[in-house]
C-alpha positions in Angstrom: -5.0 43.3 -19.2 -5.7 41.8 -22.5 -7.3 38.4 -23.0 -4.1 37.1 -24.6 -2.0 38.3 -21.6 -4.5 36.7 -19.1 -4.4 33.3 -20.9 -0.6 33.5 -21.2 -0.2 33.9 -17.4 -2.8 31.3 -16.8 -1.0 28.8 -19.0 2.3 29.5 -17.3 0.7 28.9 -13.9 -1.0 25.7 -15.0 2.3 24.5 -16.5 4.3 25.3 -13.3 1.7 23.5 -11.1 1.7 20.5 -13.4 5.5 20.3 -13.4 5.6 20.6 -9.6 3.0 17.8 -9.4 5.0 15.5 -11.7 8.2 16.1 -9.7 6.4 15.5 -6.4 4.9 12.3 -7.7 8.3 10.9 -8.8 10.0 11.9 -5.5 7.2 10.3 -3.5 7.1 7.1 -5.5 10.8 6.7 -5.4 11.6 7.7 -1.8 8.3 7.9 0.0 7.0 4.3 -0.2 8.2 1.1 1.3 8.6 -2.3 -0.5 6.6 -5.5 0.2 7.0 -6.9 3.8 8.2 -3.6 5.2 6.6 -2.3 8.4 3.9 0.2 7.8 1.2 2.3 9.6 -0.7 3.6 6.6 -1.5 2.3 3.1 0.1 5.4 1.4 3.5 4.4 2.8 3.5 1.1 0.8 4.3 0.8 -2.9 1.4 -1.6 -3.3 -0.9 0.8 -1.3 -1.8 -2.2 0.9 -0.9 -2.1 4.6 -2.3 -5.1 6.5 -2.6 -5.0 10.3 -3.3 -8.7 10.5 -1.3 -11.9 10.6 -1.8 -15.6 10.4 -1.2 -17.5 13.7 -1.5 -21.3 13.4 -3.9 -20.9 10.5 -6.1 -18.2 12.0 -6.1 -14.6 11.0 -5.6 -12.2 13.9 -5.0 -8.5 14.4 -1.3 -7.7 14.9 0.5 -4.9 16.7 2.5 -3.9 13.6 1.3 -3.4 10.0 3.1 -5.0 7.1 3.2 -3.8 3.4 1.4 -6.6 1.6 0.5 -7.5 -2.0 -2.0 -9.7 -3.8 -1.0 -13.3 -4.4 -2.1 -16.5 -6.0 -0.1 -18.9 -3.7 2.4 -19.1 -0.9 5.3 -19.0 -3.4 4.3 -15.4 -4.2 4.8 -14.3 -0.6 8.3 -15.6 0.3 9.4 -16.9 3.6 7.6 -15.9 6.8 4.4 -15.1 5.0 1.4 -17.0 3.7 -1.1 -16.3 0.9 -4.5 -16.3 2.4 -8.1 -15.4 1.6 -8.7 -12.3 3.7 -11.5 -12.3 6.2 -13.7 -9.2 6.7 -11.6 -7.7 9.4 -8.4 -8.0 7.3 -10.2 -6.6 4.3 -11.1 -3.5 6.4 -7.3 -2.7 6.6 -7.2 -2.3 2.8 -8.6 0.5 0.6 -12.2 -0.1 -0.4 -11.6 -0.1 -4.2 -9.4 -2.6 -6.0 -8.5 -4.6 -2.9 -7.5 -8.2 -3.5 -9.4 -11.2 -2.2 -6.1 -13.0 -1.4 -3.0 -11.3 0.0 0.3 -12.2 1.8 0.1 -11.9 5.6 2.9 -12.5 8.1 2.6 -16.1 9.3 3.8 -17.5 12.6 3.2 -20.4 15.0 2.2 -20.0 18.6 4.1 -22.6 20.6 2.3 -24.1 23.6 4.3 -25.3 26.6 
């Protein structure tokens, strides 16, 4: 096999793998990720790549049963109804990826009623 033939086949293979990667990325980003406030288990299932397994109950952050796709925020108005923009404590920060995680994020907010 000549050098030109080798590099021709190598170039075709690299192009095919690159094209497959681009198509997979667009399919995954369009159909594989959930929007803000959707239930989640893993960060990769959220468009923001932030899946928080904590909530705010009467002003205190607590671990929750279900995760929620979250996002960074500056105030409660960024979060919509049923959520609050809070400074994340160490336990909540552990839910997020180690690089690029926000200091403040939207968490599900609820009130515990005492009878």
